[in-house]
N, C-alpha and C positions, 0 to 999 in steps of 0.2 A: 488540475494542471498549473503550471505555472503561468502566472498572469491572469488566471481565472479569478473572478470576483466571489468572495465568500461572504455569504449573508449570515449575519449575527442572529441567533435564536436566543429570545429572552424568555426564560420561563417565569411566568408570575404564580406565586403560590398564595392562596388565601390565608391570612393570618387566622390562627386558631385561638379563640378566646376560651379559655378552661373555666369551668363553672364549678359548682359544689357536688354535682351528682356522683355518686360513688365514692366521695371522699370525706372523712371526718371533718366536722366544723369544730372549731375552738369556741370557747365560751364567748369571747368578745363578738364573734360573727353572729352566734345565736341570740345574744342579748340585744344586739344591734338590730336583728330582724324583728324582735319582739317589742322595740320602742324603748329600751332602758338605757341606752348609750347616747350621750350627747356627742354629736359628730364634731363639734368645735372644741372638745376637750380630750380627743382620743389618747393623748399621751398620759393622762392621768390616771389610766384604769391599769391595775396590776390585779395579780391572782389575790393577794393578801390585802391590797388597798394601801393607799398613801396616808402619811400623817401629816396633820397640820403644824404651824409653827410650834405650838405648844405640846406637840407629840401626841395628840389625840387623832385616833383613827378616824378617817372619814369614810364611813360605811357606804357612801354612793360611789366610792371609787374601787371597791372591792367586787371582783368579778364573782368570787365564791359567796358572798353575801347577797349579792345582786341575785344570782341564780337561785339562792335559797328562797327567794321570793316568789319564784315561779312554781307555785304549788302543783299545777299541772304537769310541769316538766318531772317533778320527783315522784309523783304518783302514776306517771304513764306506765302501763304494763309492757312487759317485753314480750317479744314474738312467742317465747316458750310458754309464756303465761297465757297469751292470748290464745294459742291452740289447746292449751290445757283446759281453759274455760270452756272451748268450743265442744271439747270431748267430755265434759263433766269432771274435769279432775282439778284439784287444786295444787298449784305449783307454788312452793313456798321455798324461796331461795334464801341463803344466809350468805352473810358478805365473805369475801375471800379472806383468807387467814384468821378467820376467827370459827375455828371448828367446835369451839365450847359452846356455840350457840344452837348447833344442830341437834336433833333430837334421835337419831338412829344410825347405827351401821357404823362404819369406821371413823366417820366424823365425831361421832359421840365418844367412841373409845379413846380417839386422840385428845378430844377436849377434856375428857376426865382425867387422863394421863398428864396434861399440862397444868390443870388446876392443882392436881396432887403435887407435881413436882414443885409448883409454887410455894407450896405449904411447908416443904423441906427447910430446915435451916442450912445455912451455907456450908457448913462442915459436913453434913450429909450428902451434899451434891457431889457427884463425881464430875472432875474437870481435866484439865490437861496436867494439872500439878497433883490432884488427889486421885487419880485413878489407879 
């Protein structure tokens, strides 16, 4: 009512600190966790690396080259390969968009077609102007 004292209610919420669980990590984070990153020079790291004053690539600033040194990371088997090994099956996967490396099925047919098409002369290929 009029003239009644109203008490303020202040809700306190705990700040949620998000971690990496369920989220993809970037190369910088993975390399940092493995001890490859110098925290004092974080700004120097890029995907391809930085060049010194002479234009020479400084390999220790390239995230891709540093990751290539982590042999265990490259040789780690996928979950599909793990379950295949448990079942006694070999799972051999080919890189995406490189169907010419596959050995059977539609991937092989596409790869064969692509390789054949590459051997044709430019005048034999059908395009927008030559159809």
